[in-house]
N, C-alpha and C positions, 0 to 999 in steps of 0.2 A: 436074566438080570444083566444090566449093563455093567461092564468092567469099570473099576475105579483104578485110576493110574496115579503114581507118584513120580516125581522127577527130583533126583538127588543131585544137587549142584545147580545153581541158577545163574551161572555166567552166560556167556554168549550162546553156547549150545543149549544149555538147560532152560534158560528163559524162553528161548525160541520154541523149543520142543514143548514146553508146558503150555504156552499160549496156543500153539497149533493143535495140540491134542484137545484143548477145551473148545477150539473152533470146530473140531471134528465131532463134538458132542459128548465128550467124556467129562466126568468129574475128575478134577486134577488137584493134587496137593503137592506143592513144591517145597523142597527143603534146602536150607543153606545154613552153614554154621556162623555166618556173618549176620548179626541182628540188624545192622544198618541196611544191608542189601534187602533183607526180608521186609523191613519197614518201607523201603522205597518201592518194591514190587507190589506190596499190599496197597499202596496208594496209587497204583497204576502207572508208575514211572519206571523206565528202563535204565539200568546203570551203564548202558553203552548206546552208540548210535547204530541203528540197523533200520533201513527204510521199511516202513509199514509195521514194525514190531510194536511201537508204542500204541498205535491205534488198535492192533489185534489184542494186546494185553488189556487195554481199557474196556474192550467189548465183553470181557469175561471175568474180571477180578471182582470177587465178592465185596459188596459194600459201595461200589461205584454206581451212581445213578444210571439206570438204563442198561447196566451190564447183566450178563446171563447169570453171574454168581457161581459159575462152574469151576472157577480157579481160585485157590487159596494158597497161603504160604505159611510155613512154620519153621521152627528150629528144633522140634521134638522128634527124635528117632522113634520113640514109642508110638507117637501119634501117626507117623507115616506108616509104620508096620501094621497098625491096627486098621488103617484106612484102606490101604492099597491091595489090589490083586496082582498088579504088574508094577514093578519098581524100575524105572529107567535111571541108570547111573551115568551122569553127564559131567563128571568132574574133569579137571584139567590134567593133562599128562605132559608136563614141560620136559625140556632137555635138562639132564643133570648138569650141575655146575662143574665145569672142567672136564666133562666127558661127552661123548656122542650119545650115550645110552639114554633111554626114557626113564623119567622119574615116576615110578608107580605108587608113590607114597599116598597120594590123594585117593586113588582108586582103592588101594588096600585099606586105608582108613575108613572109607565109605562102607566096604564090605564088613569090616570088623565091627562097625557101629550099628549097621542094619541087621545083620544075620541073627544076633542073639535075641532080637525082638520078633522074629518070624515064627509065630506060634500056630499058624494055619497055612494051608496051601498058598503058595505065591510063586511068581516068576520074576526073578531079578534079571534085568536086561542091560548089559553093558553097551554103551554107545561111544565111549571114549576110544581114542586110537591107542592101541597097546601093542607091545611086542608079542609075536606069535608064541603061543604056549601059555599066555596069561589066563585065558578063559578056563582051561583045564585045572590050573592051580586054584583059581578063585572058586570054581565049582566044588572042589574038594573042601576048601575052607568053609563054604556055606554049609555043606553037609556036616561038618564038624561042629559048627556053632549054632545052627538053627534048631530050636526045639521041635519044629515041624518035620525035621529029618529029610527024607527023600521027597517029601511034598514041597519043599522049597528048592526050586530048580534054578539053573542059570542058562541064559541064551546070550548070544552076541549079535548085535545089530548095529554095524558101523554107520556113522553119519557121513554124508557127502555134501555138507553145506558149503555154498560159496558166499563169502561175506559180500553184502550188498544185495544178495538174492536169497537170504536164508529162509524168509517166510515162504516164498514161492517153492523153494526146494524142499521144505518140510511138508507143505500141504499137497504139492504136486511133484513128488520126487521122480527122477528119471529111472531109478531102480530101488528096490528094497532088498537088502541081503540079510539073511538070518542064519546064524550058526546055532543049531539045536541038537539035543540028544534024545528028544522024545516027541511023539506025535502030539502030546498035550501042549508042549511049548510052542510048536508050530501052529497049532490050532488057535492058541491065545493071541499070537502075533498076527495071524491072519484076521482075527477079529479086530485087533487094534487098528490095522491098516486096511480094513475092508473098503473104505471110501476111495483112497487112491488106487487100490487094486482094481476096483470096479471101473475106474476111469481108464484103465489100461496099463498102469504101472507094473512092470515085470516084478515078480516076487521070486527071488532066488533062494532056495533052501540049500544050506551047506552044513559041513561039520565045523567045529570050533576053529581049527587052524586056518581053513580056507576063508572063513568069514573075517578073521583077524587080518589075514594077508591082503584081502581085497583093497582096503583103504591104503595100506602101504604101497601096494603095487600101482594103484591109480595115481597116487601122488608122485611116485618115482617116475612114472611114464610122463606125466605132465611136466615135471621138473626137467626131464631129459629133453623134451620137445622145446622148452623155453631156452635151455642152454644150447641146444643145437643151433637155433636161429641166431643166438648171440655169438656163437663161434663163427657162423657164416658172416655175421656183421664185421668181425675182426678181419676175416679174409677179404671182404668187400672193401674195407678201408685200405688194406694193403694193395689191393688190385685196382682200385678206382671204380668198383662196381656199386650197385644200389641194392641194399638188402631188402628194401620195401618191395621193389619190383621182383626180386628173387623170390621172396616169400609169396607174393601174388602168383607167380608162375608155378611154383611147386605146390601151392595150395589147391590148384585146380585138379591135381591128381587126387581122386577120391580116396586112395589109400592113405593119403597124408592129411588133406583138409586144411582149412585156413586158420582154425582156432589155435591159439597159443603160438602163433608165428610172428608176433610183433617184437622185433628186436629192441633192446633198451638197456636199462641199468639192472635188469634181472628181477628175480622174485624175492619176496620176503614174507612177513607175516608170522602168525603163530602156528602154521601147519607145515607147509612144504619144507622149509629148511630143517626144522627139528625132526620131522617125520623121516626124511631120507637118511639123516644121520643115525637116528634110532634103528632104522631098518638095517643099515650097514653094521651097526654094533651087534644087533641080534643075530644077523647072518654069521658073524664071526663066532658068536657063542655056540651056534649050531654046527660050526665047522663048514659052513657054506660061504665063507667070506669072498672067495674068488668069483662067485656068481654076481656079486654086486660091486666089484672094484670099479666098474664104469661110473658108479654114482659119485665116487670121489672126484672124478674129472668134471662131472655135472656140477657138483658143489663148487669146485675150483673156478670153473668158467663163470659161474654166477657171482662169486665174490670178486672176481677180477674185473667185472663190469663196473663195480662201484669205484674201484681205483682208477679205471680208465676215465670215468667222468671227471674225477678230481683232476687228472692230468690235462684233460681237454679244457677245464676251467682255468687251470694255471696257465696254460698256453694262451687262452683268450685274454688273460690278465697281463700278458707280456712277460711271463716266466716266473712270476711270484705273486703272493697274495697280500703282502704287507701294504697297508694303505689303500687296499682295494675294497669296494663294497660289492657284495655278491647277494643278489636276490634269489631265493629258492622258492619256487612255486610247487607246493606239495610237501606234506609231512607224513601222511599215512602210507602204508605199503601198497594200497590200491584205492581207487575212488569208491564213493558210496559207503564209506566206513570211517570210524574214528580210531581204528586200530593202528598203532605205531610200532607194534612188536616187530623187531628185526626189519625195520623199514629201510630199504635202500636209500630213499630220499633223505631221511634223517642221518643215516650213516655218512652220506656224502657231505651233507651240511656240517656235521660234526667234524669230519676230517679237515675240511677247508677252514673251519674256525680254529682248530688246533694248529694249523699252519699259518695263522696270522690274518686270515681274511675276516672282514666285518660282515657277518652273515645275518640276513634278515629273512625270516620264514613267514609264508602265509599258506594256510590250508583252510578249506571251507568248514571242516568238521574236527580236525585232529589237533587243534592248537593247544587245548588244555592238556591232553595226554602228552604231547610233544614237549611242552614246557616242564612237565614233571620229570621227563627223562633227560632232557637237555636244557636245563635252566639257564645256562650261560649264553644260549643263542638269543638273538633279538627276534621279536614276533610283531607282525604288523596286522592291523584289523582288516585290511583289504589288499588285493593284489597290487593296486595302484600305489598304495603306501609302501609295500615291500620293494617295489621297483624304483621308487624315488631315490635318485642319486646313484643308482647301481652302475657299476662298470661292466657287469655281465649278469644276465638272467638265466637261471637254470630251471627248466621245466621237468620236474621229476615225479609227479603223480598225475595221471591222465584224467583229472576231473573235467567234466563237461564245461564247467565255468571257465576253465583255462583255454579250452578250444574256442570259446566265444568271446575272448578278450579282444579289444580293439587295439591292434599294434600301433596305430597312429597316436592314440591317447597315451599309451604307455611310453611311446617314444618321446613325448613331450616332457616327461618327468625323469627319464633315465639319463644318467651322465653319458653313457655311450650306448648306442643301439646295437647290442650284441646279445644273441640268445642261443643257448644250447638246448636242443630238445632231447631229453634223455628217455623219452617214451615213444618217439616217432609217431606222435598223435596230432601235431600241429601241421597246418598247411604252409609249407615253405614259401610258396609264391606269395601268399598273403602278407607274410612278414617281410619278405624281400621287397615287395612293392611299396612297403612303408619305410623303406631305407634301413631295414635292420640287416646286420650280418647274421645269417642263420646257418647253424650247423646241427646236424642230427647224426646219431650214432649209426655207422655203417652206410652212410649216404654220401654222394659227391658233395663237394663244397659249393657248387653252384649248378 
């Protein structure tokens, strides 16, 4: 008998996981406590931008013409418990307000709501990023609350999605990690992931703590690599070096590699910043805080890059922002996403606006979300409109659209042809040939 799956929480992670599991051939029931989100998903529409996700969803949602009908959505916990053999918990784990620690309230609420309805054998699978030790605690809680008793088990299966590539990463992951306590749990998860495993995806079986730590460790390593090259950019600026050439040279060392070595205004989004902070907080609770003190400097370097871009912009404006028009290209924390959570681009734009600059922002996908967070900024419908009358242009999110802009055309509408590349993604010579003063972080002025 084919397993029936449920997905609890239909945000970015949950909606992607639900659609991908339907694509793999499973019947899937998604749950969310927000009726408006359920109505949108049931109509085949995605509440966020993620390349390929809307098409994937529309291929499987019940009631859509030509769809497989393997995917449905509900707000009923009882319906989910009766339907599913395997329940994936995909709710958010944000940073606590005023603290570094992780807010587990959504995960806890999901377990408290689901477990009392588990009357038959079931596997609850956590995918959210949580502090190490959470799985053991939640497993005990399920055992207390579930009428099925020991037949209701818990496993931990961290997600490794990259925004902009989430569909690909779910259907063809580079690894699958499962934290389990029984052969039955492992067997069920091998059945769920049989297709990618058959394609060659490594399947790593671990205990609860190790599975929980994998995501934290991976994000900490990536954050460290980004902050390392940004620290090198600071040194290059002081010494007159070129951080792009430096990154190219050290990237040829196979022990280092080229990925995540592009210097700029740093990382943001809903994962890396809050995950490394939560990791530090949890290490402190465990008495292992000294092991992760380096992450404080990683975080500090990252945040310092935003302030440095503001200072470069101030310098480009002659020492002050009053009466100056600043065009900001990019609002999302990365390209191919509409996610503006902890976006370095918006942070820089907001700082300049607070210091008196007239800031106009353009982003291909993130304008609506940006306007909700920063309603006092101005927003333009195109890059050309954003640049019109600008005294300086800041390139802060590396969308392909921005790499393909015509510097000559933008130069016709800018007040002054001056651009700062906060992502080291533009071609300096192309802009300089069009009579722009071009500056990039960690690179020579000419």
